[in-house]
mmCIF file of the protein (N, C-alpha, C, O) and its ligand, coordinates in Angstrom:
data_MODEL
# 
_entry.id   MODEL 
# 
loop_
_entity.id 
_entity.type 
_entity.pdbx_number_of_molecules 
1 polymer     1 
2 non-polymer 1 
# 
_entity_poly.entity_id                      1 
_entity_poly.type                           'polypeptide(L)' 
_entity_poly.nstd_linkage                   no 
_entity_poly.nstd_monomer                   no 
_entity_poly.pdbx_seq_one_letter_code       MRLEPRCSHCDSEDPKIISLRNPAFERYCGRFCLDKGHENFIRWIRRTNAEVAS 
_entity_poly.pdbx_seq_one_letter_code_can   MRLEPRCSHCDSEDPKIISLRNPAFERYCGRFCLDKGHENFIRWIRRTNAEVAS 
_entity_poly.pdbx_strand_id                 A 
# 
loop_
_entity_poly_seq.entity_id 
_entity_poly_seq.num 
_entity_poly_seq.mon_id 
_entity_poly_seq.hetero 
1 1  MET n 
1 2  ARG n 
1 3  LEU n 
1 4  GLU n 
1 5  PRO n 
1 6  ARG n 
1 7  CYS n 
1 8  SER n 
1 9  HIS n 
1 10 CYS n 
1 11 ASP n 
1 12 SER n 
1 13 GLU n 
1 14 ASP n 
1 15 PRO n 
1 16 LYS n 
1 17 ILE n 
1 18 ILE n 
1 19 SER n 
1 20 LEU n 
1 21 ARG n 
1 22 ASN n 
1 23 PRO n 
1 24 ALA n 
1 25 PHE n 
1 26 GLU n 
1 27 ARG n 
1 28 TYR n 
1 29 CYS n 
1 30 GLY n 
1 31 ARG n 
1 32 PHE n 
1 33 CYS n 
1 34 LEU n 
1 35 ASP n 
1 36 LYS n 
1 37 GLY n 
1 38 HIS n 
1 39 GLU n 
1 40 ASN n 
1 41 PHE n 
1 42 ILE n 
1 43 ARG n 
1 44 TRP n 
1 45 ILE n 
1 46 ARG n 
1 47 ARG n 
1 48 THR n 
1 49 ASN n 
1 50 ALA n 
1 51 GLU n 
1 52 VAL n 
1 53 ALA n 
1 54 SER n 
# 
loop_
_struct_asym.id 
_struct_asym.entity_id 
A 1 
B 2 
# 
loop_
_chem_comp.id 
_chem_comp.type 
_chem_comp.mon_nstd_flag 
ALA 'L-peptide linking' y 
ARG 'L-peptide linking' y 
ASN 'L-peptide linking' y 
ASP 'L-peptide linking' y 
CYS 'L-peptide linking' y 
GLU 'L-peptide linking' y 
GLY 'peptide linking'   y 
HIS 'L-peptide linking' y 
ILE 'L-peptide linking' y 
LEU 'L-peptide linking' y 
LYS 'L-peptide linking' y 
MET 'L-peptide linking' y 
PHE 'L-peptide linking' y 
PRO 'L-peptide linking' y 
SER 'L-peptide linking' y 
THR 'L-peptide linking' y 
TRP 'L-peptide linking' y 
TYR 'L-peptide linking' y 
VAL 'L-peptide linking' y 
ZN  non-polymer         . 
# 
_pdbx_entity_nonpoly.entity_id   2 
_pdbx_entity_nonpoly.name        ? 
_pdbx_entity_nonpoly.comp_id     ZN 
# 
_pdbx_nonpoly_scheme.asym_id         B 
_pdbx_nonpoly_scheme.entity_id       2 
_pdbx_nonpoly_scheme.mon_id          ZN 
_pdbx_nonpoly_scheme.ndb_seq_num     1 
_pdbx_nonpoly_scheme.pdb_seq_num     101 
_pdbx_nonpoly_scheme.auth_seq_num    101 
_pdbx_nonpoly_scheme.pdb_mon_id      ZN 
_pdbx_nonpoly_scheme.auth_mon_id     ZN 
_pdbx_nonpoly_scheme.pdb_strand_id   A 
_pdbx_nonpoly_scheme.pdb_ins_code    . 
# 
loop_
_atom_site.group_PDB 
_atom_site.id 
_atom_site.type_symbol 
_atom_site.label_atom_id 
_atom_site.label_alt_id 
_atom_site.label_comp_id 
_atom_site.label_asym_id 
_atom_site.label_entity_id 
_atom_site.label_seq_id 
_atom_site.pdbx_PDB_ins_code 
_atom_site.Cartn_x 
_atom_site.Cartn_y 
_atom_site.Cartn_z 
_atom_site.occupancy 
_atom_site.B_iso_or_equiv 
_atom_site.pdbx_formal_charge 
_atom_site.auth_seq_id 
_atom_site.auth_comp_id 
_atom_site.auth_asym_id 
_atom_site.auth_atom_id 
_atom_site.pdbx_PDB_model_num 
ATOM   1   N  N  . MET A 1 1  ? -71.285 24.052 -37.947 1.00 0.00 ? 1   MET A N  1 
ATOM   2   C  CA . MET A 1 1  ? -72.359 24.274 -38.925 1.00 0.00 ? 1   MET A CA 1 
ATOM   3   C  C  . MET A 1 1  ? -72.744 25.748 -38.955 1.00 0.00 ? 1   MET A C  1 
ATOM   4   O  O  . MET A 1 1  ? -72.863 26.401 -37.918 1.00 0.00 ? 1   MET A O  1 
ATOM   5   N  N  . ARG A 1 2  ? -72.932 26.245 -40.149 1.00 0.00 ? 2   ARG A N  1 
ATOM   6   C  CA . ARG A 1 2  ? -73.234 27.669 -40.316 1.00 0.00 ? 2   ARG A CA 1 
ATOM   7   C  C  . ARG A 1 2  ? -74.522 27.831 -41.085 1.00 0.00 ? 2   ARG A C  1 
ATOM   8   O  O  . ARG A 1 2  ? -74.754 27.154 -42.087 1.00 0.00 ? 2   ARG A O  1 
ATOM   9   N  N  . LEU A 1 3  ? -75.354 28.730 -40.611 1.00 0.00 ? 3   LEU A N  1 
ATOM   10  C  CA . LEU A 1 3  ? -76.587 29.014 -41.339 1.00 0.00 ? 3   LEU A CA 1 
ATOM   11  C  C  . LEU A 1 3  ? -76.287 29.839 -42.581 1.00 0.00 ? 3   LEU A C  1 
ATOM   12  O  O  . LEU A 1 3  ? -75.391 30.683 -42.582 1.00 0.00 ? 3   LEU A O  1 
ATOM   13  N  N  . GLU A 1 4  ? -77.029 29.589 -43.608 1.00 0.00 ? 4   GLU A N  1 
ATOM   14  C  CA . GLU A 1 4  ? -76.913 30.418 -44.801 1.00 0.00 ? 4   GLU A CA 1 
ATOM   15  C  C  . GLU A 1 4  ? -77.347 31.832 -44.462 1.00 0.00 ? 4   GLU A C  1 
ATOM   16  O  O  . GLU A 1 4  ? -78.338 32.021 -43.756 1.00 0.00 ? 4   GLU A O  1 
ATOM   17  N  N  . PRO A 1 5  ? -76.628 32.824 -44.951 1.00 0.00 ? 5   PRO A N  1 
ATOM   18  C  CA . PRO A 1 5  ? -77.059 34.199 -44.680 1.00 0.00 ? 5   PRO A CA 1 
ATOM   19  C  C  . PRO A 1 5  ? -78.400 34.497 -45.347 1.00 0.00 ? 5   PRO A C  1 
ATOM   20  O  O  . PRO A 1 5  ? -78.678 34.059 -46.463 1.00 0.00 ? 5   PRO A O  1 
ATOM   21  N  N  . ARG A 1 6  ? -79.198 35.239 -44.641 1.00 0.00 ? 6   ARG A N  1 
ATOM   22  C  CA . ARG A 1 6  ? -80.517 35.632 -45.153 1.00 0.00 ? 6   ARG A CA 1 
ATOM   23  C  C  . ARG A 1 6  ? -80.673 37.129 -44.996 1.00 0.00 ? 6   ARG A C  1 
ATOM   24  O  O  . ARG A 1 6  ? -80.047 37.744 -44.133 1.00 0.00 ? 6   ARG A O  1 
ATOM   25  N  N  . CYS A 1 7  ? -81.503 37.702 -45.827 1.00 0.00 ? 7   CYS A N  1 
ATOM   26  C  CA . CYS A 1 7  ? -81.808 39.119 -45.698 1.00 0.00 ? 7   CYS A CA 1 
ATOM   27  C  C  . CYS A 1 7  ? -82.435 39.387 -44.337 1.00 0.00 ? 7   CYS A C  1 
ATOM   28  O  O  . CYS A 1 7  ? -83.378 38.699 -43.946 1.00 0.00 ? 7   CYS A O  1 
ATOM   29  N  N  . SER A 1 8  ? -81.926 40.376 -43.611 1.00 0.00 ? 8   SER A N  1 
ATOM   30  C  CA . SER A 1 8  ? -82.432 40.670 -42.268 1.00 0.00 ? 8   SER A CA 1 
ATOM   31  C  C  . SER A 1 8  ? -83.843 41.239 -42.294 1.00 0.00 ? 8   SER A C  1 
ATOM   32  O  O  . SER A 1 8  ? -84.557 41.188 -41.292 1.00 0.00 ? 8   SER A O  1 
ATOM   33  N  N  . HIS A 1 9  ? -84.245 41.782 -43.440 1.00 0.00 ? 9   HIS A N  1 
ATOM   34  C  CA . HIS A 1 9  ? -85.562 42.407 -43.502 1.00 0.00 ? 9   HIS A CA 1 
ATOM   35  C  C  . HIS A 1 9  ? -86.626 41.465 -44.072 1.00 0.00 ? 9   HIS A C  1 
ATOM   36  O  O  . HIS A 1 9  ? -87.662 41.257 -43.440 1.00 0.00 ? 9   HIS A O  1 
ATOM   37  N  N  . CYS A 1 10 ? -86.389 40.896 -45.250 1.00 0.00 ? 10  CYS A N  1 
ATOM   38  C  CA . CYS A 1 10 ? -87.433 40.090 -45.894 1.00 0.00 ? 10  CYS A CA 1 
ATOM   39  C  C  . CYS A 1 10 ? -87.114 38.601 -45.875 1.00 0.00 ? 10  CYS A C  1 
ATOM   40  O  O  . CYS A 1 10 ? -87.910 37.786 -46.339 1.00 0.00 ? 10  CYS A O  1 
ATOM   41  N  N  . ASP A 1 11 ? -85.946 38.247 -45.336 1.00 0.00 ? 11  ASP A N  1 
ATOM   42  C  CA . ASP A 1 11 ? -85.596 36.842 -45.149 1.00 0.00 ? 11  ASP A CA 1 
ATOM   43  C  C  . ASP A 1 11 ? -85.334 36.090 -46.456 1.00 0.00 ? 11  ASP A C  1 
ATOM   44  O  O  . ASP A 1 11 ? -85.400 34.861 -46.486 1.00 0.00 ? 11  ASP A O  1 
ATOM   45  N  N  . SER A 1 12 ? -85.042 36.808 -47.518 1.00 0.00 ? 12  SER A N  1 
ATOM   46  C  CA . SER A 1 12 ? -84.745 36.114 -48.766 1.00 0.00 ? 12  SER A CA 1 
ATOM   47  C  C  . SER A 1 12 ? -83.302 35.604 -48.756 1.00 0.00 ? 12  SER A C  1 
ATOM   48  O  O  . SER A 1 12 ? -82.448 36.101 -48.022 1.00 0.00 ? 12  SER A O  1 
ATOM   49  N  N  . GLU A 1 13 ? -83.067 34.615 -49.581 1.00 0.00 ? 13  GLU A N  1 
ATOM   50  C  CA . GLU A 1 13 ? -81.734 34.013 -49.597 1.00 0.00 ? 13  GLU A CA 1 
ATOM   51  C  C  . GLU A 1 13 ? -80.759 34.839 -50.413 1.00 0.00 ? 13  GLU A C  1 
ATOM   52  O  O  . GLU A 1 13 ? -81.153 35.658 -51.244 1.00 0.00 ? 13  GLU A O  1 
ATOM   53  N  N  . ASP A 1 14 ? -79.481 34.610 -50.161 1.00 0.00 ? 14  ASP A N  1 
ATOM   54  C  CA . ASP A 1 14 ? -78.408 35.232 -50.924 1.00 0.00 ? 14  ASP A CA 1 
ATOM   55  C  C  . ASP A 1 14 ? -78.402 36.758 -50.895 1.00 0.00 ? 14  ASP A C  1 
ATOM   56  O  O  . ASP A 1 14 ? -78.412 37.393 -51.949 1.00 0.00 ? 14  ASP A O  1 
ATOM   57  N  N  . PRO A 1 15 ? -78.386 37.353 -49.707 1.00 0.00 ? 15  PRO A N  1 
ATOM   58  C  CA . PRO A 1 15 ? -78.302 38.805 -49.617 1.00 0.00 ? 15  PRO A CA 1 
ATOM   59  C  C  . PRO A 1 15 ? -76.949 39.305 -50.078 1.00 0.00 ? 15  PRO A C  1 
ATOM   60  O  O  . PRO A 1 15 ? -75.924 38.683 -49.797 1.00 0.00 ? 15  PRO A O  1 
ATOM   61  N  N  . LYS A 1 16 ? -76.940 40.408 -50.773 1.00 0.00 ? 16  LYS A N  1 
ATOM   62  C  CA . LYS A 1 16 ? -75.694 40.900 -51.357 1.00 0.00 ? 16  LYS A CA 1 
ATOM   63  C  C  . LYS A 1 16 ? -75.108 42.092 -50.625 1.00 0.00 ? 16  LYS A C  1 
ATOM   64  O  O  . LYS A 1 16 ? -73.928 42.403 -50.785 1.00 0.00 ? 16  LYS A O  1 
ATOM   65  N  N  . ILE A 1 17 ? -75.917 42.757 -49.830 1.00 0.00 ? 17  ILE A N  1 
ATOM   66  C  CA . ILE A 1 17 ? -75.441 43.929 -49.110 1.00 0.00 ? 17  ILE A CA 1 
ATOM   67  C  C  . ILE A 1 17 ? -75.231 43.562 -47.654 1.00 0.00 ? 17  ILE A C  1 
ATOM   68  O  O  . ILE A 1 17 ? -76.133 43.046 -46.994 1.00 0.00 ? 17  ILE A O  1 
ATOM   69  N  N  . ILE A 1 18 ? -74.050 43.828 -47.167 1.00 0.00 ? 18  ILE A N  1 
ATOM   70  C  CA . ILE A 1 18 ? -73.749 43.560 -45.765 1.00 0.00 ? 18  ILE A CA 1 
ATOM   71  C  C  . ILE A 1 18 ? -73.703 44.884 -45.023 1.00 0.00 ? 18  ILE A C  1 
ATOM   72  O  O  . ILE A 1 18 ? -73.009 45.815 -45.430 1.00 0.00 ? 18  ILE A O  1 
ATOM   73  N  N  . SER A 1 19 ? -74.447 44.955 -43.936 1.00 0.00 ? 19  SER A N  1 
ATOM   74  C  CA . SER A 1 19 ? -74.482 46.183 -43.151 1.00 0.00 ? 19  SER A CA 1 
ATOM   75  C  C  . SER A 1 19 ? -73.119 46.486 -42.546 1.00 0.00 ? 19  SER A C  1 
ATOM   76  O  O  . SER A 1 19 ? -72.486 45.613 -41.953 1.00 0.00 ? 19  SER A O  1 
ATOM   77  N  N  . LEU A 1 20 ? -72.679 47.713 -42.697 1.00 0.00 ? 20  LEU A N  1 
ATOM   78  C  CA . LEU A 1 20 ? -71.411 48.117 -42.093 1.00 0.00 ? 20  LEU A CA 1 
ATOM   79  C  C  . LEU A 1 20 ? -71.521 48.208 -40.579 1.00 0.00 ? 20  LEU A C  1 
ATOM   80  O  O  . LEU A 1 20 ? -70.538 48.075 -39.851 1.00 0.00 ? 20  LEU A O  1 
ATOM   81  N  N  . ARG A 1 21 ? -72.752 48.440 -40.129 1.00 0.00 ? 21  ARG A N  1 
ATOM   82  C  CA . ARG A 1 21 ? -73.006 48.607 -38.714 1.00 0.00 ? 21  ARG A CA 1 
ATOM   83  C  C  . ARG A 1 21 ? -72.856 47.279 -37.974 1.00 0.00 ? 21  ARG A C  1 
ATOM   84  O  O  . ARG A 1 21 ? -72.336 47.225 -36.860 1.00 0.00 ? 21  ARG A O  1 
ATOM   85  N  N  . ASN A 1 22 ? -73.316 46.233 -38.608 1.00 0.00 ? 22  ASN A N  1 
ATOM   86  C  CA . ASN A 1 22 ? -73.359 44.937 -37.939 1.00 0.00 ? 22  ASN A CA 1 
ATOM   87  C  C  . ASN A 1 22 ? -73.145 43.821 -38.961 1.00 0.00 ? 22  ASN A C  1 
ATOM   88  O  O  . ASN A 1 22 ? -74.071 43.069 -39.264 1.00 0.00 ? 22  ASN A O  1 
ATOM   89  N  N  . PRO A 1 23 ? -71.923 43.712 -39.491 1.00 0.00 ? 23  PRO A N  1 
ATOM   90  C  CA . PRO A 1 23 ? -71.672 42.806 -40.613 1.00 0.00 ? 23  PRO A CA 1 
ATOM   91  C  C  . PRO A 1 23 ? -71.890 41.332 -40.284 1.00 0.00 ? 23  PRO A C  1 
ATOM   92  O  O  . PRO A 1 23 ? -72.123 40.524 -41.183 1.00 0.00 ? 23  PRO A O  1 
ATOM   93  N  N  . ALA A 1 24 ? -71.818 40.984 -39.027 1.00 0.00 ? 24  ALA A N  1 
ATOM   94  C  CA . ALA A 1 24 ? -71.979 39.579 -38.668 1.00 0.00 ? 24  ALA A CA 1 
ATOM   95  C  C  . ALA A 1 24 ? -73.425 39.117 -38.769 1.00 0.00 ? 24  ALA A C  1 
ATOM   96  O  O  . ALA A 1 24 ? -73.679 37.944 -39.039 1.00 0.00 ? 24  ALA A O  1 
ATOM   97  N  N  . PHE A 1 25 ? -74.383 40.030 -38.554 1.00 0.00 ? 25  PHE A N  1 
ATOM   98  C  CA . PHE A 1 25 ? -75.780 39.614 -38.468 1.00 0.00 ? 25  PHE A CA 1 
ATOM   99  C  C  . PHE A 1 25 ? -76.709 40.296 -39.460 1.00 0.00 ? 25  PHE A C  1 
ATOM   100 O  O  . PHE A 1 25 ? -77.765 39.758 -39.792 1.00 0.00 ? 25  PHE A O  1 
ATOM   101 N  N  . GLU A 1 26 ? -76.325 41.475 -39.936 1.00 0.00 ? 26  GLU A N  1 
ATOM   102 C  CA . GLU A 1 26 ? -77.255 42.206 -40.798 1.00 0.00 ? 26  GLU A CA 1 
ATOM   103 C  C  . GLU A 1 26 ? -76.818 42.157 -42.242 1.00 0.00 ? 26  GLU A C  1 
ATOM   104 O  O  . GLU A 1 26 ? -75.771 42.686 -42.613 1.00 0.00 ? 26  GLU A O  1 
ATOM   105 N  N  . ARG A 1 27 ? -77.629 41.520 -43.040 1.00 0.00 ? 27  ARG A N  1 
ATOM   106 C  CA . ARG A 1 27 ? -77.393 41.462 -44.482 1.00 0.00 ? 27  ARG A CA 1 
ATOM   107 C  C  . ARG A 1 27 ? -78.696 41.749 -45.185 1.00 0.00 ? 27  ARG A C  1 
ATOM   108 O  O  . ARG A 1 27 ? -79.777 41.425 -44.692 1.00 0.00 ? 27  ARG A O  1 
ATOM   109 N  N  . TYR A 1 28 ? -78.576 42.361 -46.343 1.00 0.00 ? 28  TYR A N  1 
ATOM   110 C  CA . TYR A 1 28 ? -79.783 42.748 -47.062 1.00 0.00 ? 28  TYR A CA 1 
ATOM   111 C  C  . TYR A 1 28 ? -79.687 42.360 -48.526 1.00 0.00 ? 28  TYR A C  1 
ATOM   112 O  O  . TYR A 1 28 ? -78.605 42.359 -49.111 1.00 0.00 ? 28  TYR A O  1 
ATOM   113 N  N  . CYS A 1 29 ? -80.842 42.028 -49.117 1.00 0.00 ? 29  CYS A N  1 
ATOM   114 C  CA . CYS A 1 29 ? -80.851 41.573 -50.508 1.00 0.00 ? 29  CYS A CA 1 
ATOM   115 C  C  . CYS A 1 29 ? -80.788 42.749 -51.469 1.00 0.00 ? 29  CYS A C  1 
ATOM   116 O  O  . CYS A 1 29 ? -80.434 42.562 -52.633 1.00 0.00 ? 29  CYS A O  1 
ATOM   117 N  N  . GLY A 1 30 ? -81.117 43.941 -51.025 1.00 0.00 ? 30  GLY A N  1 
ATOM   118 C  CA . GLY A 1 30 ? -81.100 45.085 -51.934 1.00 0.00 ? 30  GLY A CA 1 
ATOM   119 C  C  . GLY A 1 30 ? -81.248 46.391 -51.186 1.00 0.00 ? 30  GLY A C  1 
ATOM   120 O  O  . GLY A 1 30 ? -81.360 46.426 -49.961 1.00 0.00 ? 30  GLY A O  1 
ATOM   121 N  N  . ARG A 1 31 ? -81.246 47.454 -51.952 1.00 0.00 ? 31  ARG A N  1 
ATOM   122 C  CA . ARG A 1 31 ? -81.333 48.804 -51.371 1.00 0.00 ? 31  ARG A CA 1 
ATOM   123 C  C  . ARG A 1 31 ? -82.577 48.983 -50.525 1.00 0.00 ? 31  ARG A C  1 
ATOM   124 O  O  . ARG A 1 31 ? -82.532 49.569 -49.444 1.00 0.00 ? 31  ARG A O  1 
ATOM   125 N  N  . PHE A 1 32 ? -83.704 48.464 -51.040 1.00 0.00 ? 32  PHE A N  1 
ATOM   126 C  CA . PHE A 1 32 ? -84.967 48.649 -50.332 1.00 0.00 ? 32  PHE A CA 1 
ATOM   127 C  C  . PHE A 1 32 ? -84.888 48.077 -48.915 1.00 0.00 ? 32  PHE A C  1 
ATOM   128 O  O  . PHE A 1 32 ? -85.258 48.739 -47.946 1.00 0.00 ? 32  PHE A O  1 
ATOM   129 N  N  . CYS A 1 33 ? -84.410 46.863 -48.812 1.00 0.00 ? 33  CYS A N  1 
ATOM   130 C  CA . CYS A 1 33 ? -84.317 46.230 -47.499 1.00 0.00 ? 33  CYS A CA 1 
ATOM   131 C  C  . CYS A 1 33 ? -83.259 46.903 -46.635 1.00 0.00 ? 33  CYS A C  1 
ATOM   132 O  O  . CYS A 1 33 ? -83.417 47.001 -45.418 1.00 0.00 ? 33  CYS A O  1 
ATOM   133 N  N  . LEU A 1 34 ? -82.197 47.362 -47.252 1.00 0.00 ? 34  LEU A N  1 
ATOM   134 C  CA . LEU A 1 34 ? -81.170 48.092 -46.507 1.00 0.00 ? 34  LEU A CA 1 
ATOM   135 C  C  . LEU A 1 34 ? -81.774 49.341 -45.862 1.00 0.00 ? 34  LEU A C  1 
ATOM   136 O  O  . LEU A 1 34 ? -81.549 49.621 -44.684 1.00 0.00 ? 34  LEU A O  1 
ATOM   137 N  N  . ASP A 1 35 ? -82.538 50.078 -46.653 1.00 0.00 ? 35  ASP A N  1 
ATOM   138 C  CA . ASP A 1 35 ? -83.186 51.283 -46.122 1.00 0.00 ? 35  ASP A CA 1 
ATOM   139 C  C  . ASP A 1 35 ? -84.167 50.938 -45.011 1.00 0.00 ? 35  ASP A C  1 
ATOM   140 O  O  . ASP A 1 35 ? -84.234 51.632 -43.996 1.00 0.00 ? 35  ASP A O  1 
ATOM   141 N  N  . LYS A 1 36 ? -84.922 49.874 -45.202 1.00 0.00 ? 36  LYS A N  1 
ATOM   142 C  CA . LYS A 1 36 ? -85.885 49.461 -44.175 1.00 0.00 ? 36  LYS A CA 1 
ATOM   143 C  C  . LYS A 1 36 ? -85.159 49.066 -42.889 1.00 0.00 ? 36  LYS A C  1 
ATOM   144 O  O  . LYS A 1 36 ? -85.602 49.393 -41.787 1.00 0.00 ? 36  LYS A O  1 
ATOM   145 N  N  . GLY A 1 37 ? -84.067 48.377 -43.041 1.00 0.00 ? 37  GLY A N  1 
ATOM   146 C  CA . GLY A 1 37 ? -83.284 47.972 -41.878 1.00 0.00 ? 37  GLY A CA 1 
ATOM   147 C  C  . GLY A 1 37 ? -82.753 49.173 -41.122 1.00 0.00 ? 37  GLY A C  1 
ATOM   148 O  O  . GLY A 1 37 ? -82.744 49.191 -39.891 1.00 0.00 ? 37  GLY A O  1 
ATOM   149 N  N  . HIS A 1 38 ? -82.313 50.171 -41.859 1.00 0.00 ? 38  HIS A N  1 
ATOM   150 C  CA . HIS A 1 38 ? -81.798 51.377 -41.216 1.00 0.00 ? 38  HIS A CA 1 
ATOM   151 C  C  . HIS A 1 38 ? -82.910 52.136 -40.509 1.00 0.00 ? 38  HIS A C  1 
ATOM   152 O  O  . HIS A 1 38 ? -82.706 52.695 -39.431 1.00 0.00 ? 38  HIS A O  1 
ATOM   153 N  N  . GLU A 1 39 ? -84.086 52.151 -41.121 1.00 0.00 ? 39  GLU A N  1 
ATOM   154 C  CA . GLU A 1 39 ? -85.231 52.811 -40.474 1.00 0.00 ? 39  GLU A CA 1 
ATOM   155 C  C  . GLU A 1 39 ? -85.517 52.178 -39.119 1.00 0.00 ? 39  GLU A C  1 
ATOM   156 O  O  . GLU A 1 39 ? -85.704 52.873 -38.120 1.00 0.00 ? 39  GLU A O  1 
ATOM   157 N  N  . ASN A 1 40 ? -85.549 50.864 -39.099 1.00 0.00 ? 40  ASN A N  1 
ATOM   158 C  CA . ASN A 1 40 ? -85.802 50.163 -37.841 1.00 0.00 ? 40  ASN A CA 1 
ATOM   159 C  C  . ASN A 1 40 ? -84.727 50.474 -36.816 1.00 0.00 ? 40  ASN A C  1 
ATOM   160 O  O  . ASN A 1 40 ? -85.012 50.648 -35.631 1.00 0.00 ? 40  ASN A O  1 
ATOM   161 N  N  . PHE A 1 41 ? -83.516 50.540 -37.276 1.00 0.00 ? 41  PHE A N  1 
ATOM   162 C  CA . PHE A 1 41 ? -82.397 50.813 -36.368 1.00 0.00 ? 41  PHE A CA 1 
ATOM   163 C  C  . PHE A 1 41 ? -82.502 52.217 -35.779 1.00 0.00 ? 41  PHE A C  1 
ATOM   164 O  O  . PHE A 1 41 ? -82.293 52.417 -34.583 1.00 0.00 ? 41  PHE A O  1 
ATOM   165 N  N  . ILE A 1 42 ? -82.827 53.187 -36.634 1.00 0.00 ? 42  ILE A N  1 
ATOM   166 C  CA . ILE A 1 42 ? -82.949 54.571 -36.170 1.00 0.00 ? 42  ILE A CA 1 
ATOM   167 C  C  . ILE A 1 42 ? -84.094 54.697 -35.169 1.00 0.00 ? 42  ILE A C  1 
ATOM   168 O  O  . ILE A 1 42 ? -83.984 55.394 -34.160 1.00 0.00 ? 42  ILE A O  1 
ATOM   169 N  N  . ARG A 1 43 ? -85.194 54.006 -35.470 1.00 0.00 ? 43  ARG A N  1 
ATOM   170 C  CA . ARG A 1 43 ? -86.326 54.029 -34.552 1.00 0.00 ? 43  ARG A CA 1 
ATOM   171 C  C  . ARG A 1 43 ? -85.917 53.464 -33.190 1.00 0.00 ? 43  ARG A C  1 
ATOM   172 O  O  . ARG A 1 43 ? -86.275 53.996 -32.139 1.00 0.00 ? 43  ARG A O  1 
ATOM   173 N  N  . TRP A 1 44 ? -85.168 52.385 -33.244 1.00 0.00 ? 44  TRP A N  1 
ATOM   174 C  CA . TRP A 1 44 ? -84.717 51.725 -32.007 1.00 0.00 ? 44  TRP A CA 1 
ATOM   175 C  C  . TRP A 1 44 ? -83.794 52.643 -31.206 1.00 0.00 ? 44  TRP A C  1 
ATOM   176 O  O  . TRP A 1 44 ? -83.915 52.735 -29.984 1.00 0.00 ? 44  TRP A O  1 
ATOM   177 N  N  . ILE A 1 45 ? -82.879 53.315 -31.887 1.00 0.00 ? 45  ILE A N  1 
ATOM   178 C  CA . ILE A 1 45 ? -81.953 54.251 -31.228 1.00 0.00 ? 45  ILE A CA 1 
ATOM   179 C  C  . ILE A 1 45 ? -82.727 55.383 -30.559 1.00 0.00 ? 45  ILE A C  1 
ATOM   180 O  O  . ILE A 1 45 ? -82.443 55.759 -29.421 1.00 0.00 ? 45  ILE A O  1 
ATOM   181 N  N  . ARG A 1 46 ? -83.721 55.924 -31.293 1.00 0.00 ? 46  ARG A N  1 
ATOM   182 C  CA . ARG A 1 46 ? -84.500 57.038 -30.729 1.00 0.00 ? 46  ARG A CA 1 
ATOM   183 C  C  . ARG A 1 46 ? -85.252 56.600 -29.487 1.00 0.00 ? 46  ARG A C  1 
ATOM   184 O  O  . ARG A 1 46 ? -85.307 57.327 -28.495 1.00 0.00 ? 46  ARG A O  1 
ATOM   185 N  N  . ARG A 1 47 ? -85.828 55.413 -29.544 1.00 0.00 ? 47  ARG A N  1 
ATOM   186 C  CA . ARG A 1 47 ? -86.576 54.906 -28.398 1.00 0.00 ? 47  ARG A CA 1 
ATOM   187 C  C  . ARG A 1 47 ? -85.630 54.700 -27.215 1.00 0.00 ? 47  ARG A C  1 
ATOM   188 O  O  . ARG A 1 47 ? -85.967 55.038 -26.080 1.00 0.00 ? 47  ARG A O  1 
ATOM   189 N  N  . THR A 1 48 ? -84.474 54.157 -27.477 1.00 0.00 ? 48  THR A N  1 
ATOM   190 C  CA . THR A 1 48 ? -83.493 53.929 -26.418 1.00 0.00 ? 48  THR A CA 1 
ATOM   191 C  C  . THR A 1 48 ? -83.061 55.260 -25.792 1.00 0.00 ? 48  THR A C  1 
ATOM   192 O  O  . THR A 1 48 ? -82.976 55.384 -24.570 1.00 0.00 ? 48  THR A O  1 
ATOM   193 N  N  . ASN A 1 49 ? -82.797 56.232 -26.632 1.00 0.00 ? 49  ASN A N  1 
ATOM   194 C  CA . ASN A 1 49 ? -82.398 57.546 -26.130 1.00 0.00 ? 49  ASN A CA 1 
ATOM   195 C  C  . ASN A 1 49 ? -83.496 58.177 -25.279 1.00 0.00 ? 49  ASN A C  1 
ATOM   196 O  O  . ASN A 1 49 ? -83.223 58.800 -24.253 1.00 0.00 ? 49  ASN A O  1 
ATOM   197 N  N  . ALA A 1 50 ? -84.733 58.008 -25.719 1.00 0.00 ? 50  ALA A N  1 
ATOM   198 C  CA . ALA A 1 50 ? -85.871 58.572 -24.979 1.00 0.00 ? 50  ALA A CA 1 
ATOM   199 C  C  . ALA A 1 50 ? -85.981 57.931 -23.600 1.00 0.00 ? 50  ALA A C  1 
ATOM   200 O  O  . ALA A 1 50 ? -86.263 58.609 -22.611 1.00 0.00 ? 50  ALA A O  1 
ATOM   201 N  N  . GLU A 1 51 ? -85.759 56.643 -23.542 1.00 0.00 ? 51  GLU A N  1 
ATOM   202 C  CA . GLU A 1 51 ? -85.835 55.948 -22.265 1.00 0.00 ? 51  GLU A CA 1 
ATOM   203 C  C  . GLU A 1 51 ? -84.713 56.393 -21.319 1.00 0.00 ? 51  GLU A C  1 
ATOM   204 O  O  . GLU A 1 51 ? -84.911 56.526 -20.112 1.00 0.00 ? 51  GLU A O  1 
ATOM   205 N  N  . VAL A 1 52 ? -83.570 56.612 -21.885 1.00 0.00 ? 52  VAL A N  1 
ATOM   206 C  CA . VAL A 1 52 ? -82.422 57.052 -21.083 1.00 0.00 ? 52  VAL A CA 1 
ATOM   207 C  C  . VAL A 1 52 ? -82.666 58.468 -20.540 1.00 0.00 ? 52  VAL A C  1 
ATOM   208 O  O  . VAL A 1 52 ? -82.323 58.777 -19.398 1.00 0.00 ? 52  VAL A O  1 
ATOM   209 N  N  . ALA A 1 53 ? -83.271 59.325 -21.390 1.00 0.00 ? 53  ALA A N  1 
ATOM   210 C  CA . ALA A 1 53 ? -83.486 60.712 -21.009 1.00 0.00 ? 53  ALA A CA 1 
ATOM   211 C  C  . ALA A 1 53 ? -84.554 60.864 -19.929 1.00 0.00 ? 53  ALA A C  1 
ATOM   212 O  O  . ALA A 1 53 ? -84.477 61.779 -19.109 1.00 0.00 ? 53  ALA A O  1 
ATOM   213 N  N  . SER A 1 54 ? -85.549 59.976 -19.921 1.00 0.00 ? 54  SER A N  1 
ATOM   214 C  CA . SER A 1 54 ? -86.664 60.149 -18.989 1.00 0.00 ? 54  SER A CA 1 
ATOM   215 C  C  . SER A 1 54 ? -86.306 59.702 -17.576 1.00 0.00 ? 54  SER A C  1 
ATOM   216 O  O  . SER A 1 54 ? -87.140 59.784 -16.673 1.00 0.00 ? 54  SER A O  1 
HETATM 217 ZN ZN . ZN  B 2 .  ? -84.580 41.672 -48.462 1.00 0.00 2 101 ZN  A ZN 1 
# 
């Protein structure tokens, strides 16, 4: 059984954009959500890097 893909940001059905970074789990319904998803990812990377550096 497979779950229907949902937008990773707003959870809407039938997302059309698949993230190149993580095609198995990250899908987005449009540009806006794609950008929001990338923002979250960049924030996460920066936080991870900061923790590693300290
Ligand atoms: Zn969306």
